[in-house]
Backbone bond lengths (Angstrom), bond angles and torsions (degrees), N, CA, C in turn:
res aa  C-N    CA-C-N  psi(-1)  N-CA   C-N-CA  omega(-1)  CA-C   N-CA-C  phi
1 A - - - 1.467 - - 1.526 110.65 -
2 F 1.345 116.26 -44.46 1.467 118.70 177.95 1.533 110.67 -66.53
3 G 1.335 117.09 -34.41 1.476 119.56 176.94 1.514 112.44 -63.27
4 A 1.337 116.26 -42.77 1.463 119.81 178.26 1.530 110.67 -66.52
5 A 1.345 116.05 -38.88 1.464 119.23 177.74 1.532 111.39 -64.35
6 L 1.331 116.38 -40.23 1.461 121.26 178.17 1.521 111.19 -60.88
7 I 1.340 117.22 -45.50 1.463 121.11 178.36 1.514 110.43 -60.46
8 G 1.339 116.54 -43.30 1.463 119.80 -179.84 1.517 112.87 -63.31
9 L 1.331 116.68 -44.03 1.463 120.45 -178.68 1.523 111.98 -70.66
10 E 1.349 117.58 -39.50 1.466 120.36 177.92 1.528 110.54 -64.31
11 T 1.307 117.17 -39.49 1.468 120.79 177.37 1.523 110.57 -63.78
12 H 1.325 116.51 -45.56 1.474 120.13 179.44 1.517 110.44 -64.97
13 H 1.331 116.50 -36.48 1.466 119.55 178.22 1.521 111.86 -66.08
14 Y 1.337 116.66 -34.73 1.467 120.19 178.88 1.528 110.79 -63.44
15 F 1.319 116.87 -39.44 1.467 119.67 -177.34 1.536 112.59 -88.86
16 H 1.351 118.00 -17.10 1.469 121.73 -179.76 1.517 108.25 -135.21
17 T 1.323 115.99 72.13 1.467 120.89 -173.75 1.519 112.68 -58.46
18 Q 1.334 117.31 -41.25 1.458 121.23 -174.05 1.518 113.25 -90.77
19 R 1.344 117.38 -22.27 1.473 120.12 -174.98 1.514 109.43 -132.73
20 L 1.333 116.42 86.47 1.461 120.18 179.75 1.521 111.68 -70.30
21 D 1.342 116.66 -19.79 1.463 119.64 179.96 1.528 112.55 -87.00
22 S 1.334 116.72 7.25 1.462 119.92 179.65 1.519 110.33 -66.18
23 L 1.326 116.59 137.41 1.466 122.26 179.14 1.530 111.42 -100.14
24 T 1.329 116.91 12.30 1.449 121.21 179.13 1.533 109.46 -93.84
25 F 1.328 116.23 126.65 1.455 122.11 179.85 1.521 108.82 -123.56
26 S 1.330 116.32 126.61 1.462 119.95 176.78 1.527 109.22 -84.11
27 L 1.336 115.47 167.51 1.467 121.12 178.19 1.526 110.29 -60.20
28 T 1.333 116.54 -41.33 1.465 120.14 -179.89 1.516 111.68 -64.29
29 E 1.319 117.21 -40.44 1.469 120.15 179.27 1.517 110.42 -64.27
30 W 1.318 117.17 -42.68 1.460 119.19 176.92 1.522 110.83 -59.51
31 G 1.341 116.53 -42.02 1.457 120.07 -179.39 1.522 112.05 -63.46
32 V 1.323 116.76 -44.17 1.467 120.97 -179.86 1.528 109.99 -66.82
33 L 1.323 117.42 -44.52 1.462 121.45 -176.54 1.530 110.80 -63.36
34 T 1.329 117.65 -49.95 1.470 119.69 -178.07 1.520 111.26 -67.44
35 S 1.332 117.54 -32.78 1.461 119.92 177.70 1.533 111.34 -67.25
36 L 1.332 116.22 -42.55 1.472 119.81 179.41 1.532 110.66 -64.39
37 W 1.324 116.57 -42.94 1.459 119.30 179.56 1.529 110.91 -67.32
38 L 1.331 117.36 -41.26 1.464 119.50 175.91 1.531 111.78 -63.19
39 G 1.343 116.30 -39.39 1.448 120.40 176.96 1.514 111.79 -62.47
40 M 1.340 116.60 -41.18 1.454 120.67 177.18 1.535 110.17 -64.00
41 A 1.331 117.12 -40.41 1.461 121.19 179.84 1.520 111.16 -63.26
42 V 1.342 116.64 -44.67 1.467 119.88 179.14 1.523 110.83 -63.55
43 A 1.338 116.18 -40.97 1.464 120.24 178.07 1.521 111.36 -61.30
44 M 1.328 116.95 -39.28 1.458 120.23 178.24 1.532 111.44 -67.67
45 M 1.345 116.25 -38.44 1.475 120.23 177.14 1.516 111.16 -62.18
46 V 1.339 116.11 -44.17 1.471 120.55 179.76 1.523 110.24 -66.46
47 A 1.332 116.71 -42.08 1.464 120.69 -179.65 1.529 111.31 -64.15
48 A 1.350 116.53 -30.58 1.459 119.68 -178.92 1.523 112.19 -67.19
49 R 1.341 117.07 -20.97 1.469 119.40 176.56 1.536 110.33 -71.78
50 R 1.342 116.05 -36.87 1.471 119.61 -179.33 1.516 111.95 -83.49
51 W 1.325 115.49 -40.13 1.461 120.74 177.65 1.529 107.62 -117.91
52 P 1.315 118.74 92.84 1.470 121.61 -173.45 1.520 112.79 -69.99
53 L 1.339 114.46 73.31 1.455 120.68 178.09 1.536 109.19 -103.02
54 R 1.307 115.75 136.60 1.479 120.24 179.40 1.533 111.12 -61.50
55 S 1.329 116.53 -35.49 1.462 120.35 -178.73 1.537 111.01 -64.17
56 L 1.327 117.42 -40.77 1.464 120.89 178.23 1.531 110.91 -67.98
57 D 1.317 116.29 -45.71 1.472 120.80 -176.50 1.521 110.54 -65.25
58 L 1.325 116.61 -56.26 1.455 120.23 -176.90 1.525 111.34 -68.29
59 G 1.344 116.17 -40.00 1.465 119.33 179.53 1.515 112.16 -62.75
60 G 1.342 117.60 -41.14 1.453 120.82 178.79 1.515 112.12 -63.68
61 V 1.332 116.80 -41.86 1.468 120.96 179.94 1.523 110.29 -65.26
62 L 1.348 117.48 -47.76 1.458 120.97 -177.72 1.534 111.35 -64.16
63 L 1.335 116.39 -44.60 1.453 119.19 179.47 1.534 110.84 -65.96
64 G 1.336 117.19 -37.54 1.453 120.60 178.69 1.513 112.34 -64.59
65 L 1.341 117.10 -45.70 1.469 120.72 178.95 1.515 111.39 -64.69
66 F 1.337 116.80 -41.75 1.472 120.47 177.90 1.516 111.01 -62.05
67 S 1.341 117.19 -46.24 1.458 121.76 -177.22 1.528 110.72 -65.03
68 L 1.331 116.82 -41.49 1.453 119.97 179.73 1.521 111.36 -66.66
69 G 1.321 116.78 -43.14 1.462 120.03 176.29 1.510 111.94 -61.06
70 L 1.348 116.39 -41.02 1.465 120.86 177.91 1.520 110.91 -63.79
71 A 1.341 117.99 -40.48 1.459 120.89 178.87 1.514 111.32 -62.84
72 L 1.325 117.15 -41.98 1.474 120.13 -179.42 1.534 110.52 -67.33
73 L 1.324 117.16 -36.16 1.462 119.92 179.81 1.530 112.04 -75.97
74 A 1.353 115.71 -45.24 1.464 120.06 -175.66 1.515 111.98 -75.37
75 Q 1.351 117.10 -61.77 1.461 120.34 -178.78 1.528 112.45 -72.69
76 G 1.344 116.38 -31.26 1.447 118.65 -176.88 1.508 114.09 -81.76
77 I 1.337 117.38 -29.70 1.474 119.49 -175.48 1.522 111.32 -124.52
78 G 1.338 116.92 -66.36 1.447 120.40 -170.61 1.516 115.30 -60.15
79 A 1.350 117.25 -49.80 1.470 121.49 -176.79 1.515 111.52 -108.09
80 N 1.313 117.79 20.73 1.470 120.50 179.93 1.532 110.40 -59.59
81 P 1.331 117.99 120.92 1.476 120.16 -175.09 1.529 114.00 -66.80
82 A 1.330 117.42 -9.25 1.467 119.51 177.53 1.530 110.58 -65.25
83 W 1.331 117.80 -29.28 1.466 120.46 177.75 1.528 113.29 -130.89
84 A 1.333 118.46 -17.26 1.461 121.31 176.50 1.533 109.09 -90.73
85 H 1.335 115.73 148.00 1.468 120.27 -178.47 1.533 108.62 -78.78
86 Q 1.338 116.33 91.22 1.459 122.27 -177.12 1.529 108.10 -133.83
87 W 1.335 115.38 138.11 1.476 121.33 178.62 1.520 109.03 -89.77
88 V 1.345 117.48 126.30 1.465 120.75 -177.28 1.506 113.47 -113.74
89 G 1.322 119.13 -8.35 1.460 121.50 178.91 1.515 113.20 106.61
90 E 1.329 115.05 153.97 1.456 121.13 -177.47 1.520 113.70 -89.23
91 T 1.327 118.20 -23.17 1.466 121.89 -174.37 1.516 110.96 -72.07
92 L 1.320 116.25 135.00 1.454 120.82 177.74 1.529 110.03 -67.68
93 F 1.307 115.66 133.47 1.454 126.40 175.94 1.527 112.74 65.46
94 F 1.326 118.98 -55.54 1.469 121.38 -177.63 1.524 109.28 -83.98
95 N 1.320 116.27 74.48 1.443 122.67 -178.24 1.540 109.12 -136.12
96 R 1.324 116.55 -168.83 1.454 119.92 -175.00 1.531 112.75 -68.17
97 L 1.312 117.54 -18.55 1.465 119.91 178.39 1.519 111.58 -61.13
98 L 1.331 116.55 -34.48 1.474 119.74 178.28 1.519 111.03 -63.17
99 L 1.325 116.93 -41.17 1.468 121.30 178.69 1.521 110.71 -69.13
100 V 1.329 116.02 -44.63 1.462 121.32 -171.18 1.525 112.24 -74.47
101 Y 1.341 116.24 -36.65 1.469 119.89 -176.28 1.532 112.62 -114.04
102 G 1.330 117.11 -40.14 1.457 120.32 -176.02 1.511 114.26 -67.26
103 L 1.349 117.11 -46.45 1.467 120.81 -178.00 1.523 112.28 -65.81
104 P 1.357 119.52 -46.99 1.478 117.95 175.75 1.523 112.75 -61.22
105 A 1.334 117.09 -35.30 1.469 119.88 178.29 1.525 110.49 -63.73
106 L 1.328 116.86 -43.21 1.465 120.68 178.37 1.515 111.80 -62.20
107 L 1.326 117.01 -43.16 1.464 121.07 179.77 1.524 111.12 -66.80
108 A 1.339 117.56 -35.82 1.457 120.54 177.45 1.519 110.73 -65.91
109 V 1.333 117.07 -38.63 1.464 120.93 177.32 1.522 110.40 -65.91
110 L 1.339 117.38 -39.90 1.465 120.75 177.21 1.535 110.67 -63.10
111 A 1.340 116.20 -39.70 1.465 119.58 177.13 1.532 110.76 -64.38
112 A 1.346 116.42 -39.00 1.467 120.42 178.29 1.528 110.55 -62.96
113 R 1.323 116.59 -43.23 1.479 119.99 179.85 1.525 110.53 -66.04
114 E 1.320 117.50 -38.59 1.462 120.08 179.53 1.530 110.27 -64.65
115 M 1.326 116.74 -41.76 1.462 119.83 177.88 1.515 111.62 -67.09
116 A 1.336 116.34 -38.49 1.474 119.92 179.78 1.524 111.10 -66.38
117 S 1.344 117.16 -33.72 1.465 119.83 179.66 1.522 112.14 -66.01
118 R 1.332 116.27 -19.97 1.473 120.15 177.13 1.531 110.67 -96.64
119 E 1.301 116.39 9.81 1.462 123.40 177.51 1.515 112.07 63.71
120 R 1.338 115.92 31.51 1.458 120.03 169.61 1.532 107.92 -76.01
121 K 1.313 118.25 145.57 1.462 120.38 -174.57 1.527 113.06 -103.29
122 V 1.313 117.48 -41.26 1.465 120.02 -173.86 1.527 112.33 -89.18
123 L 1.334 117.14 -43.21 1.465 121.00 -175.80 1.525 113.38 -59.32
124 P 1.347 120.38 -41.54 1.470 119.08 177.26 1.525 112.93 -58.94
125 L 1.339 116.87 -33.53 1.462 120.21 179.41 1.527 110.68 -67.94
126 F 1.341 117.00 -41.02 1.459 119.54 179.57 1.529 110.93 -64.07
127 F 1.333 116.40 -49.94 1.456 119.46 -178.91 1.528 111.67 -66.11
128 G 1.343 116.08 -41.81 1.465 119.25 178.94 1.510 113.00 -63.73
129 A 1.337 117.05 -43.52 1.463 120.40 179.51 1.529 110.88 -64.12
130 G 1.335 116.69 -41.66 1.465 119.42 177.43 1.514 112.52 -62.85
131 G 1.350 116.48 -42.57 1.450 119.99 177.50 1.523 112.33 -62.12
132 L 1.323 117.45 -40.44 1.467 120.91 -179.88 1.529 110.91 -68.98
133 L 1.318 117.36 -36.29 1.469 119.16 176.23 1.531 111.47 -63.02
134 L 1.341 115.98 -41.29 1.464 119.40 176.58 1.524 111.49 -65.54
135 L 1.329 117.38 -37.31 1.472 120.27 176.40 1.524 111.39 -65.47
136 F 1.331 116.04 -39.09 1.466 120.11 177.80 1.527 110.60 -63.27
137 L 1.336 116.31 -42.25 1.464 120.10 176.04 1.518 111.22 -62.76
138 L 1.337 116.17 -39.36 1.471 120.10 178.88 1.525 111.14 -61.52
139 V 1.335 116.64 -47.24 1.481 120.46 179.81 1.541 110.12 -60.38
140 T 1.328 116.24 -46.40 1.457 120.31 -177.25 1.525 112.01 -63.94
141 L 1.325 116.72 -45.60 1.457 120.34 -177.49 1.533 112.59 -73.49
142 E 1.328 117.17 -30.21 1.476 119.09 175.26 1.538 109.73 -65.79
143 I 1.313 117.23 -38.80 1.472 119.77 176.06 1.519 109.62 -64.06
144 R 1.324 116.80 -43.74 1.468 120.12 178.78 1.534 111.08 -61.77
145 Q 1.354 116.15 -40.38 1.458 119.69 -179.73 1.531 111.48 -65.33
146 A 1.327 117.22 -33.52 1.462 120.59 179.21 1.525 111.75 -62.64
147 F 1.323 117.45 -27.00 1.461 120.61 -178.23 1.530 112.90 -101.02
148 R 1.330 118.22 -24.69 1.453 119.79 -171.78 1.523 114.24 -117.07
149 G 1.323 118.51 -8.14 1.460 119.80 177.20 1.511 112.84 83.12
150 A 1.332 116.18 -146.75 1.460 121.74 -170.08 1.518 113.42 -76.29
151 Q 1.338 118.79 -23.63 1.456 122.20 -178.65 1.525 109.11 -110.71
152 L 1.325 116.09 101.85 1.465 119.25 -172.57 1.519 113.04 -79.33
153 N 1.312 118.15 -13.96 1.462 120.17 -179.55 1.523 112.80 -88.54
154 L 1.321 117.10 1.64 1.461 120.79 -179.22 1.518 110.18 -105.81
155 G 1.339 115.50 153.57 1.455 120.72 176.33 1.515 113.43 85.99
156 Q 1.336 114.54 173.61 1.457 122.05 179.90 1.523 109.70 -116.53
157 A 1.321 115.46 147.59 1.464 120.51 179.84 1.526 110.61 -70.02
158 T 1.337 116.80 128.80 1.453 121.83 176.44 1.535 109.82 -86.82
159 N 1.336 116.08 170.75 1.454 119.28 176.21 1.524 111.51 -59.08
160 A 1.352 115.68 -40.57 1.460 120.22 179.85 1.523 110.81 -63.18
161 E 1.342 117.84 -40.58 1.464 120.21 179.55 1.526 110.91 -65.81
162 N 1.328 117.13 -43.62 1.461 119.68 177.62 1.522 111.60 -60.07
163 Y 1.337 117.04 -40.00 1.464 120.65 177.86 1.525 110.50 -66.95
164 A 1.338 116.97 -38.04 1.463 120.95 -177.55 1.528 110.89 -63.73
165 Y 1.344 117.46 -35.49 1.467 119.39 176.26 1.531 110.68 -60.23
166 S 1.328 116.28 -46.76 1.465 119.91 -179.69 1.521 110.56 -61.04
167 A 1.332 116.54 -47.15 1.463 119.94 -179.15 1.518 111.62 -64.45
168 G 1.330 116.96 -42.74 1.460 120.66 -179.88 1.519 112.17 -63.60
169 W 1.337 116.98 -42.51 1.467 119.63 179.87 1.520 111.42 -66.38
170 I 1.345 117.30 -39.70 1.458 120.00 179.21 1.529 110.44 -64.42
171 L 1.340 117.03 -42.44 1.468 120.11 178.60 1.533 110.79 -65.55
172 F 1.328 116.52 -37.64 1.464 120.43 177.47 1.528 109.99 -64.40
173 G 1.333 117.02 -42.97 1.459 120.73 176.72 1.516 112.40 -61.80
174 L 1.340 116.90 -40.87 1.464 120.43 177.82 1.527 111.30 -65.77
175 A 1.341 116.73 -38.35 1.463 120.29 178.00 1.526 110.76 -62.98
176 L 1.332 116.77 -41.10 1.459 120.32 176.84 1.530 110.81 -63.65
177 L 1.335 116.65 -40.64 1.457 120.86 -179.34 1.526 110.97 -63.22
178 V 1.347 116.20 -47.97 1.462 120.55 -179.73 1.533 110.06 -61.75
179 T 1.334 117.21 -43.11 1.464 120.63 179.28 1.526 110.62 -64.83
180 G 1.337 116.11 -40.78 1.458 119.39 179.27 1.509 112.68 -63.93
181 I 1.334 117.29 -38.67 1.458 120.96 177.51 1.535 110.52 -68.44
182 A 1.335 115.95 -44.10 1.467 119.79 -178.50 1.525 111.71 -63.84
183 R 1.343 117.14 -39.19 1.455 121.07 -178.01 1.527 112.68 -94.69
184 K 1.328 116.13 2.60 1.473 122.04 -178.88 1.533 110.32 54.11
185 S 1.332 114.68 47.33 1.455 121.31 -177.81 1.525 110.23 -106.91
186 T 1.306 116.55 114.15 1.467 121.25 176.65 1.525 110.79 -65.71
187 A 1.342 117.31 -38.85 1.461 121.41 -178.09 1.524 111.13 -61.11
188 L 1.336 117.49 -42.63 1.472 119.88 179.24 1.523 111.71 -67.20
189 R 1.320 117.44 -34.62 1.454 119.58 177.99 1.533 111.19 -68.33
190 Y 1.326 116.49 -37.57 1.461 119.51 174.98 1.525 111.09 -66.75
191 A 1.328 116.40 -39.19 1.466 119.98 176.79 1.527 110.50 -62.00
192 S 1.350 116.35 -40.72 1.463 120.32 175.87 1.513 111.25 -60.44
193 L 1.310 116.35 -42.45 1.476 120.78 179.07 1.521 110.97 -61.02
194 A 1.346 116.68 -42.11 1.476 120.54 179.79 1.525 110.78 -63.15
195 V 1.341 116.77 -43.62 1.482 119.45 179.51 1.518 110.64 -65.76
196 M 1.327 117.52 -39.35 1.461 119.83 -179.55 1.519 111.64 -67.84
197 I 1.337 117.57 -37.58 1.465 121.07 176.56 1.532 109.56 -63.07
198 L 1.337 117.00 -42.75 1.461 120.77 177.29 1.528 110.37 -61.52
199 S 1.331 116.73 -41.78 1.462 121.22 179.63 1.533 111.34 -63.82
200 I 1.333 116.07 -43.02 1.463 120.66 178.83 1.536 109.99 -62.18
201 G 1.349 115.73 -44.38 1.454 119.48 178.38 1.518 112.30 -60.47
202 K 1.333 116.65 -41.34 1.472 119.47 179.66 1.518 111.03 -65.03
203 V 1.337 117.19 -43.50 1.466 120.09 -178.19 1.534 110.22 -61.48
204 F 1.317 117.01 -45.87 1.467 119.63 -174.66 1.523 113.34 -80.49
205 L 1.349 116.86 -36.10 1.462 119.19 -175.19 1.526 113.83 -92.83
206 Y 1.338 117.35 -32.46 1.479 120.18 -175.86 1.520 111.66 -103.95
207 D 1.321 116.70 -53.79 1.470 119.31 -176.11 1.512 112.26 -60.36
208 M 1.322 117.19 -37.29 1.464 120.30 179.93 1.527 111.03 -61.08
209 A 1.343 116.89 -33.88 1.457 120.59 -174.52 1.524 112.87 -93.70
210 H 1.349 118.56 -30.09 1.452 120.26 -169.56 1.524 114.04 -112.01
211 V 1.327 118.58 -28.25 1.463 119.42 178.33 1.523 109.04 -80.72
212 K 1.328 116.73 109.61 1.457 121.81 -174.06 1.520 112.33 -85.19
213 D 1.329 117.16 -25.45 1.453 120.71 -178.35 1.536 109.70 -71.21
214 L 1.338 116.56 117.11 1.471 120.30 -176.65 1.526 111.49 -63.95
215 L 1.351 117.55 -35.04 1.461 120.15 179.41 1.522 110.66 -64.43
216 L 1.369 116.57 -47.18 1.453 119.83 179.80 1.532 110.91 -64.84
217 K 1.337 116.54 -37.88 1.451 119.49 179.03 1.534 110.72 -64.29
218 S 1.343 115.88 -41.04 1.462 119.94 178.16 1.531 110.57 -65.88
219 M 1.359 116.63 -41.84 1.452 120.43 178.37 1.521 111.02 -62.58
220 S 1.336 116.67 -35.93 1.445 120.25 179.60 1.524 110.73 -62.06
221 F 1.345 116.51 -44.02 1.451 120.21 179.10 1.518 111.36 -69.30
222 L 1.332 116.94 -40.44 1.465 120.01 179.24 1.526 111.28 -64.34
223 G 1.318 116.14 -43.15 1.460 120.14 177.88 1.521 111.96 -61.87
224 L 1.344 115.34 -40.23 1.452 119.16 177.75 1.513 111.58 -65.09
């Protein structure tokens, strides 16, 4: 507990050198903080295999679930750059979104694999689902960044951007399906189904009404 508190305070001190009591958290700080806590949780889970201590096992699980929930609330809702004023960088793909969403998603997947290796049934689903949600946010926001630059809350969505969301989600769903088949994972195949259903709903309910370009609308249906 003191180790997790130390990581949290040192991270906050790095971003607020003069005012440690500041209650303002940037998107980048949330990404670094949740990644460090998730990394600590995974390390504790791995260490519990070598040193079977209840404190390591239970502490790693609790810290991991807390960190993942915090990431989904902070990066997914509170500080989401789609509506919050947050700078994500000008570079395509290799920008702060990878740190803020990609790294926590990777650590959540590692936690899910560690729990699955111990034949836990429920915990791998929680960590895996959280990691996939962060990956879905990463794909969506990377597409948005490609069209809007460093400030994702500015500007209006063009026809091309709306089409890119549909195409990106369908490709993401296909990637999950292929991975699920290759790894013989039922959970990944269900996740693929959920993404594909969302993509179908967007094409029929949103693209039909908002995408005015007939070519893009036709491509959306053909791609689907």
